[in-house]
C-alpha positions in Angstrom: -2.8 -14.0 5.7 -4.6 -16.2 3.7 -6.6 -17.1 6.8 -8.4 -13.2 7.0 -9.0 -13.6 3.1 -10.8 -17.3 3.6 -12.7 -15.9 6.7 -13.7 -13.0 4.6 -14.9 -15.3 1.7 -16.6 -17.9 4.1 -18.7 -14.6 5.7 -19.6 -13.3 2.5 -20.8 -16.3 1.0 -22.9 -17.1 4.4 -24.0 -13.6 4.9 -24.9 -12.0 0.9 -26.4 -9.3 2.6 -23.1 -7.6 3.2 -21.3 -8.8 0.0 -22.3 -5.6 -2.3 -21.5 -3.2 0.6 -18.4 -4.8 1.2 -17.4 -4.9 -2.6 -18.0 -1.0 -2.8 -15.9 -0.1 0.6 -13.0 -2.3 0.2 -9.6 -1.4 -0.5 -8.7 -4.1 -3.1 -4.9 -3.5 -2.4 -5.3 -5.4 0.7 -6.2 -9.1 -0.7 -3.0 -10.9 -1.7 -4.1 -12.3 -4.9 -1.5 -14.8 -4.4 -3.3 -17.3 -3.2 -6.5 -19.1 -4.4 -8.6 -17.7 -1.9 -7.5 -14.2 -2.2 -8.1 -14.4 -6.2 -11.4 -15.4 -6.1 -12.4 -13.3 -2.9 -11.2 -10.2 -5.3 -12.7 -11.4 -8.6 -16.1 -11.8 -6.5 -16.4 -8.7 -4.8 -15.3 -6.8 -8.0 -18.0 -8.7 -10.1 -20.1 -7.6 -7.4 -19.3 -4.1 -7.7 -19.3 -3.8 -11.2 -22.8 -5.5 -11.7 -21.4 -8.5 -13.3 -22.9 -10.7 -11.3 -26.2 -9.8 -9.1 -25.4 -12.0 -6.1 -22.9 -14.0 -4.5 -25.1 -17.7 -5.7 -23.6 -16.5 -8.9 -19.8 -17.7 -7.8 -20.3 -20.5 -10.0 -20.2 -18.6 -12.8 -16.7 -16.9 -12.1 -15.1 -20.2 -10.9 -12.2 -20.8 -13.1 -9.5 -23.5 -11.7 -10.1 -26.9 -9.7 -8.8 -25.2 -6.6 -11.2 -22.3 -6.8 -14.0 -25.1 -7.4 -11.8 -26.9 -4.0 -12.2 -23.8 -2.0 -15.6 -23.4 -2.8 -16.3 -26.8 -1.7 -14.4 -26.4 1.5 -16.2 -22.9 2.5 -19.7 -24.6 1.6 -18.8 -27.6 3.8 -17.7 -25.6 7.0 -20.1 -24.2 9.5 -18.8 -21.4 11.9 -20.6 -19.8 14.6 -20.8 -16.2 13.8 -22.9 -13.8 16.3 -22.4 -10.5 14.3 -21.2 -11.1 10.6 -20.5 -7.4 10.2 -18.3 -6.8 13.2 -16.5 -10.3 12.0 -16.1 -8.7 8.2 -14.7 -5.5 9.8 -12.2 -7.7 11.8 -11.4 -9.5 8.7 -10.9 -6.4 7.0 -8.7 -4.6 9.7 -6.7 -7.9 9.5 -6.6 -7.9 5.8 -5.1 -3.9 5.9 -2.8 -4.8 8.6 -1.4 -7.6 6.6 -0.7 -5.1 3.8 0.5 -2.4 5.3 3.0 -4.4 7.3 4.0 -5.6 4.0 4.7 -1.9 2.9 6.6 -1.2 6.1 8.8 -4.1 5.4 9.3 -3.1 2.1 10.6 0.7 2.9 12.6 -0.5 5.8 14.7 -2.4 3.1 14.5 0.4 0.8 15.7 2.9 3.5 18.8 0.6 4.1 19.9 0.6 0.8 19.0 4.4 -0.2 21.4 6.7 -0.4 21.7 9.1 3.0 19.7 12.0 1.3 16.9 10.0 0.2 16.5 7.9 3.5 14.6 10.8 5.8 12.1 11.2 3.1 11.7 7.4 3.1 11.6 7.3 6.6 8.8 10.0 6.8 6.6 7.7 4.3 7.2 4.6 6.8 6.2 6.4 9.8 2.9 7.9 8.1 2.1 4.2 7.3 2.7 3.3 10.8 0.4 6.2 12.1 -2.0 5.4 10.0 -2.3 1.6 10.4 -2.8 2.6 14.5 -5.9 4.5 13.4 -9.1 1.9 13.7 -11.1 1.3 10.4 -14.3 3.8 10.2 -16.6 1.0 8.5 -20.0 0.7 8.5 -22.1 -2.4 6.9 
């Protein structure tokens, strides 16, 4: 989960031309904010979307912890070879979405097991809709 968020943060910082658009189209629920990477990515994109910062170059203004500073240093020290950043961003978004939906499906399966028989059918329909939804590829334009 964290790897897709890390890659997305790297892409946003190294290809800032996509950051504003990404901040407008991403579903923030897809970002796992239980990790330093997820929290920083979510906060950076939200700050951009809301106009609290003008560009990703101002990320220093939103760094809150030593861990975030170390993460930022790690990202700036790594050079990745990316030929099509927009395609890579969409790929990262797809993995974030998939991880989020997989967690929802897992939660629903547990609810189905523990639910009363009359509630199980509705929960199964919900689960089927999630599976159908995640099977459809993202239609995003950066």
